[in-house]
C-alpha positions in Angstrom: 58.3 -11.7 -41.1 57.4 -8.8 -42.6 56.6 -5.5 -41.1 53.2 -5.2 -39.7 51.1 -3.0 -42.3 48.9 0.0 -41.4 45.6 -0.9 -39.8 42.3 -0.3 -40.2 41.1 2.0 -37.4 40.6 -0.5 -34.7 36.7 -0.2 -32.8 36.7 -1.7 -29.3 33.9 -3.9 -30.3 35.9 -5.2 -33.6 39.1 -6.0 -31.0 36.3 -7.6 -28.7 35.3 -9.9 -31.2 38.5 -11.0 -32.4 39.9 -11.6 -29.1 36.8 -14.6 -28.7 37.7 -16.4 -32.0 39.3 -19.7 -31.6 38.8 -20.7 -35.3 39.0 -19.4 -38.5 37.6 -21.0 -41.6 39.3 -19.7 -44.7 37.7 -19.0 -48.0 40.8 -20.3 -50.8 40.6 -19.1 -54.6 40.8 -15.0 -54.0 41.3 -15.3 -50.3 44.8 -17.5 -50.0 45.6 -17.5 -53.3 44.0 -16.6 -57.1 44.6 -19.4 -59.8 48.0 -20.8 -58.9 49.5 -17.6 -57.7 49.6 -17.6 -53.6 49.4 -14.5 -52.1 52.4 -13.3 -50.3 50.8 -12.9 -46.5 49.1 -16.0 -46.7 52.3 -18.3 -45.2 52.8 -15.0 -42.4 49.0 -14.7 -41.4 48.5 -18.7 -40.9 51.8 -18.6 -39.0 50.2 -15.7 -37.2 47.1 -18.1 -36.3 49.5 -20.8 -35.4 51.1 -18.5 -32.6 47.7 -16.8 -31.7 46.7 -20.6 -31.0 43.8 -20.2 -33.3 42.9 -23.3 -35.1 41.8 -22.6 -39.0 39.7 -25.0 -41.9 39.9 -24.3 -45.8 36.9 -24.3 -47.0 35.6 -23.9 -50.7 33.1 -23.5 -53.1 35.0 -25.2 -55.9 34.3 -28.8 -56.7 36.1 -29.1 -59.4 38.9 -30.5 -57.3 39.1 -33.5 -54.9 40.1 -33.4 -51.4 43.5 -34.7 -52.1 43.8 -32.2 -55.1 43.4 -29.4 -52.8 45.2 -30.9 -50.1 48.1 -31.7 -53.1 47.5 -27.8 -54.4 48.2 -26.0 -51.2 51.4 -27.9 -50.8 52.3 -27.1 -53.9 52.3 -23.5 -53.4 54.1 -23.8 -49.6 50.9 -24.1 -47.7 51.4 -27.3 -45.4 47.5 -29.2 -45.3 45.9 -32.3 -44.7 42.5 -33.8 -45.3 41.4 -33.1 -42.1 41.6 -29.4 -42.8 40.0 -29.3 -45.5 35.8 -28.6 -46.3 34.2 -28.8 -50.2 30.9 -28.4 -51.8 31.2 -31.7 -53.1 31.7 -33.5 -49.1 28.7 -31.0 -48.5 26.7 -32.7 -51.3 27.5 -36.1 -50.5 26.1 -35.3 -47.0 23.0 -33.7 -48.1 22.1 -36.6 -50.6 22.5 -39.3 -47.9 20.3 -37.3 -45.6 17.6 -35.9 -47.7 17.6 -38.2 -50.1 18.9 -41.5 -48.7 17.0 -43.8 -51.6 19.2 -41.9 -54.0 21.8 -44.6 -56.0 22.5 -43.1 -59.3 23.1 -39.4 -60.3 23.4 -37.9 -63.8 26.2 -35.5 -62.9 27.9 -32.3 -64.6 31.3 -32.1 -62.7 35.1 -33.2 -63.3 36.7 -36.6 -63.2 37.4 -35.3 -59.5 34.4 -34.4 -58.7 33.0 -37.5 -60.1 35.3 -39.9 -58.7 34.9 -38.8 -54.8 31.0 -39.2 -56.0 31.6 -42.9 -56.7 34.0 -43.2 -53.7 30.9 -42.3 -52.1 29.2 -45.1 -53.6 27.0 -43.7 -55.8 26.6 -44.9 -59.4 26.9 -42.0 -62.3 24.4 -42.8 -65.1 25.6 -41.6 -69.0 24.6 -39.9 -71.4 21.9 -41.6 -72.9 17.7 -41.4 -72.3 17.9 -45.2 -71.2 20.2 -45.0 -68.7 17.7 -43.2 -65.7 19.3 -41.6 -62.5 17.9 -40.7 -59.7 18.9 -37.5 -59.3 20.5 -35.0 -60.7 23.9 -32.6 -59.8 25.4 -30.1 -61.0 28.9 -28.7 -60.2 31.8 -26.4 -61.4 32.2 -28.4 -64.6 35.3 -26.9 -66.5 34.9 -30.0 -68.8 30.9 -29.3 -69.5 30.0 -30.6 -73.5 27.2 -29.2 -74.8 25.8 -33.0 -75.2 26.0 -33.7 -71.2 24.4 -30.1 -70.8 21.4 -31.0 -72.7 20.9 -34.4 -70.9 21.2 -32.9 -67.4 18.0 -29.9 -68.9 16.5 -33.6 -69.9 16.0 -35.0 -66.3 15.4 -32.0 -64.9 12.8 -31.3 -66.9 11.4 -34.7 -66.1 11.5 -33.8 -62.6 14.1 -35.5 -61.0 15.8 -34.3 -57.6 17.9 -31.7 -58.6 20.9 -30.3 -56.7 23.6 -27.7 -57.4 27.1 -27.7 -55.4 27.5 -24.1 -55.0 26.2 -20.9 -56.4 29.0 -18.9 -57.7 28.6 -17.2 -61.1 32.5 -17.1 -61.6 35.5 -18.7 -60.3 38.2 -16.3 -59.7 41.3 -16.6 -61.9 44.9 -14.6 -62.2 44.5 -15.8 -66.4 43.2 -13.6 -68.8 39.8 -15.6 -69.0 36.3 -15.8 -67.2 35.6 -19.1 -65.5 32.1 -19.8 -65.6 31.1 -21.3 -62.4 28.1 -24.0 -61.0 25.6 -21.0 -60.6 26.0 -20.1 -63.9 25.6 -23.5 -65.5 22.4 -23.6 -63.6 21.7 -20.1 -64.6 21.5 -21.5 -68.2 19.6 -24.5 -67.4 17.0 -22.6 -65.7 16.7 -20.7 -69.1 16.6 -23.9 -70.9 13.5 -25.8 -68.3 12.0 -23.1 -66.3 13.6 -24.9 -63.1 15.7 -23.7 -60.6 17.8 -26.0 -58.2 15.9 -27.8 -55.3 19.2 -27.4 -53.5 22.1 -25.1 -53.7 24.7 -26.1 -51.2 28.1 -24.4 -50.5 28.2 -21.1 -49.1 26.2 -19.2 -48.5 24.2 -22.2 -46.9 25.5 -22.4 -43.3 25.8 -26.3 -43.6 29.8 -26.3 -44.1 30.3 -23.8 -41.2 27.9 -25.7 -38.9 29.7 -28.8 -39.5 33.2 -27.9 -38.5 31.7 -26.2 -35.4 30.1 -29.2 -34.6 33.5 -31.0 -35.0 35.3 -28.7 -33.3 32.8 -27.9 -30.0 32.5 -24.0 -30.7 29.7 -21.6 -30.6 29.4 -19.4 -33.9 30.7 -16.2 -31.8 33.7 -18.4 -31.7 34.4 -18.5 -35.5 35.0 -16.5 -38.4 34.6 -17.1 -41.9 37.2 -15.1 -44.5 36.4 -14.7 -47.7 36.6 -12.7 -51.2 33.1 -12.4 -52.0 29.7 -10.5 -50.2 27.0 -13.0 -51.5 28.6 -16.4 -50.3 31.5 -15.7 -47.7 30.2 -13.3 -45.9 26.2 -14.7 -46.6 27.2 -17.5 -45.0 28.9 -15.7 -41.9 25.9 -13.9 -41.5 23.6 -17.1 -41.9 25.7 -19.0 -39.3 25.7 -16.4 -36.7 29.6 -15.9 -37.4 32.2 -13.2 -37.6 32.0 -12.2 -41.5 35.4 -10.8 -42.7 35.8 -9.6 -46.6 39.0 -9.6 -47.8 39.5 -7.3 -51.1 42.1 -9.8 -53.0 39.2 -11.1 -54.8 35.7 -10.5 -56.3 34.4 -7.7 -53.7 35.6 -4.1 -54.1 35.1 -1.7 -51.0 32.9 0.1 -52.8 30.5 -3.6 -53.3 30.8 -3.7 -49.9 29.7 -0.2 -49.2 26.9 -1.2 -51.3 25.6 -4.4 -50.3 23.0 -5.1 -47.9 24.8 -8.2 -46.9 27.5 -6.3 -44.4 30.3 -8.0 -43.4 31.6 -7.4 -39.8 34.9 -5.9 -40.8 36.9 -5.4 -44.3 40.3 -5.5 -45.0 42.6 -4.7 -48.1 44.0 -8.8 -47.1 45.1 -11.3 -44.8 47.8 -9.4 -43.7 45.9 -6.7 -42.2 43.4 -9.3 -40.9 46.5 -11.0 -39.4 47.6 -8.1 -37.6 44.0 -6.9 -35.9 43.8 -10.1 -34.4 47.3 -9.8 -32.8 46.6 -6.5 -32.0 43.6 -7.8 -30.2 45.5 -10.3 -28.6 47.8 -8.3 -27.0 45.3 -6.2 -25.6 43.7 -8.4 -24.1 47.0 -9.7 -22.7 48.0 -6.4 -21.5 44.5 -6.1 -19.1 
């Protein structure tokens, strides 16, 4: 492993919180990698978690890929992953539909083929771009295959008062390519301009449900989990809402200046996972020496 990075000044209260962590929820794009480029610190950081006996879950707001797609993508980047380590907003949306709208069976959905396949595998029928093919609800996701006609049809059903769910609030998706990836939050903003109606429910970060599911699965208390990500209004806000330890890494969207000016304050700001891993190791080392 490479030499430890220089650490932020260790605050005793922060180190105490770090010693109490049993699990880390990790945002993916902008935190572990950007687009198709794995950050050099990612695999050493995961090795540090393993050495310290800290569990982790890969948690993403991006529904454009299925769970299997994400597992394959991480493995292609050299990160060991399994379905059990994944938590996605498509899963959260399916769970929400079953819990809040048990009568809904037919969906008009804006999403990639991978996302739509997860809904059909969960037992939902997908309606066509046809005014005679009436859905029970509308779902809007991060649709990299979006067409003008389907956006217009979604607006029509939204205007007719159908239950309307968004998979995530992100405005853009991080990328290492020379473009801007317009995400679900921006698609919903367009639809709101057209219809005068915002989504009834917005899943994904900062909604705390995905983090609460991890806590329940691993029988943990909020103080035992850290939410780590590159965005203040999703990752850090989710940590705040769930009572978890919020860590902002500066490898994606948010800058140090953004963090300083924000009303949503993380518990810890670090340049990357490398510094967070070094702090975790230091905290555990101090605890062992006491």
